[in-house]
C-alpha positions, 0 to 999 in steps of 0.5 A: 735151286737154292740160289734161284729161290733166293733170287725170287725173294723166297727164304731157303732152308738147307741141310747141306753139310758140305763147304759152302761157297762165297755166294751161299755165304753172302746169301746166309749173311743176308738171312736169305739162306738158312743152314739147318743142322737137321730135318727136325730143325726145318719144321721148327724154324718154318713153323716159328716163322710162318704166317699160317700153318695148315696141317693134319699133324698133332705135332705141328698143332703143338709147335704152332701153339708154342710159337704162337703161329696161327694154325688151321687143322684140316680134320674134323677133330684133334687129339690136342684140344688145348690148341683149340681152347687157347685159340691158336688152332682152328679146325677146318674143312675143304669147303671153308678152307679159303675163307678160314685162310683169309680170316687168319691172314687178315688177323693179328700175326700172333694169336693164342696163348702158350698152355700152362706148363709148356715152359720147357721145365717138364724134366725138372718137375718130373725129377722133383716129383720123383725125389718127393715120391722117394721121400714118401717111400723112404722117410 
């Protein structure tokens, strides 16, 4: 099935961990077959390379914001309001979904901003805060 999809020009992501043959190696070299180490990698790679994400998942709203991929959330609200305020995500509903999709696909490919502190350094900030807290308790 992967080979058929790549023949149609559809990029294929596979979590196959066995030995790959010559055809699959060739497709991989062309960038048409991408081998992924885990299922979580599939969602991240697809979100990063997508032109649009349509979801009701808070996690995908966050990932699409981080990758600056336009996101439409098919819900009346979101638990991730920062993704709305930074313009990377928009709430939608079935009645206006076709219009919203057209608007996103006809806009610039990357929209929005990555929120402050979404820099991958949270662990460092936590450790610094714990060290500072310890200094305050044990001067």
